Steps between C-alpha positions, in 0.01 A plus 500: 500500500130599519397541848259647743221744566621855536256559783651257753632655822866589519716325757505161668360407841787498746706775339465874486326635186707480183503839331577373154239678287672814376422517130219498251478312174483701179253324271339546163231768493319301231377257765168687497444366147478139619146369476462440872177389667459643849338305780173673416499326160494142376635337191260448216219256549293469817356201669368410842769497767754711313638565155634254245814493287640246257836514682581665833860602562600564862775763516601791275876460520719386210360145494134600519533772238694271265245220508205742466662667198584169336146375554361820349712453189336159458153645542445373855377767740648515848416702810807588706438538874760703691501568873704819463401836361684451171701256294846398621408550865780280630763664282418838652608364838844378397820674612620797296819355348331187365560417134407192306786253505394398152584705191229715343485306174434172681243650739217614272148378572294374205387754244677813622871568536684686774631820336874531434499817712457277807863391463661159511407426862149633557440693825206455733339824386545406134340160567199670659467744211528211254226300673273806502554550129458128439150504652411806292639353180295182533188679629472257789195484722627538856296520817709660776444508874361146500661231716411144406487297820408155372463311173242220498355254251159601368336256259721476192683821590629700794373746758727772639406628845608856564552695821184709489233259614421373152414825321780450248533124492572366153426182310725385220553201275871507579727672752865603470669571834780758466539651846879503491803292597592729790168564667517491880818602688652210692673573829653212701378462855847544648523450877471839671383677186187642656689658788786635292568863591664606174349594164381198303323500166447273204657586165146553371497826698841619380513777240853641520786549744436864585343431844802285592776750424764479774348182651628148557268276296470123479337359185375142545479286189762474226271481199467762229286727716732480800810558288349803325374653823845456657661688210229765510563559872872547433430748222265697725762538772426230756785488752525122490321233296503129580334230291393183681471178303395147584626325186778646283329628184604451143598835349506569127581812305189655346686493170841372393690629196184687405291180499209506750497209744131468420577420134726214606219372725254517211735295281544244781133497601432151364845355564541235773575670832830315543616615155392859564695503826813361332486772237421780748759423767818603311338831403390565857848429635671726248260792532437514877799509739500281808378673812599241760753734659219753548276254680291379205594139411481378144185285453664278239335384179125467465350831379230331293444218748434765763270692267295185449444500877397864497841636608543794264864611458602858576549701182768742608420871489780608733502268799820316393704821494337618822600179678854512359537862614366423847201728460265202540601241760363145471403346837341168604124447511279657766389256771306733727463832679579593858395848607694730269736226383483271198643153547685332213561135412867512605400588856582870479257786558489842336311822573394656169281809495267337251425157354350462152368152432528404133359160588265444211128471442218251506280452197193562717275272293361286782190711581424539129535144367651288779174310550510375139805274545702682234793616717815319601653495850687826438186682390591501131249374241547135405453596135540827314458650156273311259472193723221471755465269796275201442272613785478860372446517122498857375713633788839627381800654678756736352800684643595248770833391352820703506757325277843642411364564149282778646157531657361742238612269221342203678178699544491571127540131414234390749255777402508390136449136592216576743327716239534224242355243740206719604420607145472133405264420786303818431436414134 
């Protein structure tokens, strides 16, 4: 859930501008206490061709902050390079209603707990405030406004090429890449998209449903983001909301009988996938009513099998009731655009006022490390956490998995293991 630069242009070529930005994020005023190095400064230690660090961390989101803090606790210094103006840049761009789908007490990063005042399901603004306080608490060294363009081998270490002609390039013995799971908005190249006459935007540009009050809106993509945006549009007074899906999604309650779904996933984390699915299916069937008669077929068993393929189930925050009540209407997948019409997989065409594409993100790692042979065909790292690729010793990745047991929890586990590995090689 950790996404994109806040400075990208709003709207998609082929549609009218999407006026989605209607709110500001309230964040922690203590951010000014973070020991931040501006672009006019370098981390400690100078050498020809740039500055040097024991470990360079690329990205000051949850994953980057967690690994830097865990390294610091082991006595290993790390310089955190962040392209944005502050920590948690991607989180500041998420839609207003976003909350963690994982419970507070299973979402702490290492060495500093989320306060109880944040509630059971932590909001976007509370996550941002927590990450600000986290950086302050651990006295992290963060260089903001620096975009790392390329990571290259340099002797027995690494060279990080930045976007300023070399003035702030960095050399490090090890590098941890933590640029985020949801980095670059992905929009399918639907036929006719570029000549579509309606409003079209990616979910990355959506903040809340206020601009769409009274409108007919089509949300494309039945993942967690699409489902939450659909509900948000209903609650903000959209006249009609349709949700287009390609594959029927698995839907789970966020908690059942007071037990968070995440806790069950943690307990089943190391169980065989087939066993986990057998245990999960009866609970899913009892807790979530069938929606076939509303146009959303049941996907059948396989929640954990799908998760292993990267198909994250929807954790319901209102979409089930909205579909049952007819406030959100499931429709077949989008196949293309034709003037002001949107064509669907069943051969029908509709004329919504606006289309919001919740169609996912790319990792965006190819320009950074693609030349090193460390990425798979989908753009995900071939290894992550404490493991490194045989052709790239000292190059680690964190935050590129999103299991049902929770991304923040996974980040915590990986950060500790990476810190342990690097402290051994540093001694």
